[in-house]
N, C-alpha and C positions, 0 to 999 in steps of 0.2 A: 708136564704134569701139573695140574693146579695144586696150590697150597691152601689149606683151610686156616683162616685167621678168625679168632673169636674176639670181638670187641665189646667192651662195656662202655656204652654211650650214655653220658649224663642226660638227664631230662631236658635241660635247656638246649641241647643239640638234637635230641631225638624228636621233640615236638615239631620243629620246622621240617625235619627230614620226613616225618610221617605225613605232614600236610602236602609236601611236594610229591611224595609217592602217591598219595591219594589223588591229587590233581592229575597225575600222569597215568594213573591206573597201574602202578608198579609197586613192588615191594621195596622196603627201605634198603635191603641189601643190594638191589639192582641200582638204586640211586647212588649209593656209596661207591659201588663198582664203577659207575659212569664217571663220578667225580675223581676217583683215584686214577682211572685211565686217562682222563684229561690232564691231571697233574703230572703224571709220569711222562705223557707225550710232550707237554710243555717243557719239562726239564730236559728231556732227551733232545728236543729240537732247539734248545737255547745255545746259539753259537758261542756266547761268552762263557757259559757254564762248561762247555767242552774244553775250554782253555784252562779251567781250574786245575791247579797243581802243575801247570806247564812251566812256571817260573819259580825260582827260589828267591826268598827274601827273608830278612830278619824281622819284618813287620808281621805281627801276629794278631793285630786288631782291625784289619781292614773291614771286616764284616760289620763292626760296630762304629768305626771311626772313618768310614769311607768319605763322608761329606767333608770332614776336616782335611783329608788328604787331597781331595779334588780342589777345595778352596785354596789350600797351600800351593798347589801346582798352578792354579789360575793366577794367583797373586804373584808368583815368581815369573811367570811367562807373559803376563799382560799388564805390566806396569805402565 
């Protein structure tokens, strides 16, 4: 069963959405649904994302410091 979501979209976002909708002969809500569908599909199809939460760790900042951790490991293993 579909769920109704009401969005308040700021003008800076709405104008390009409206232009895209006009070019494609669609409504803004149809463009937004296409984009949301693509985003959900990408997330569901991401093999690495499926592993999220599969390992336990005391590290809590991987999302913001992942470059540091990759560099740290490369430095340790490729001297």
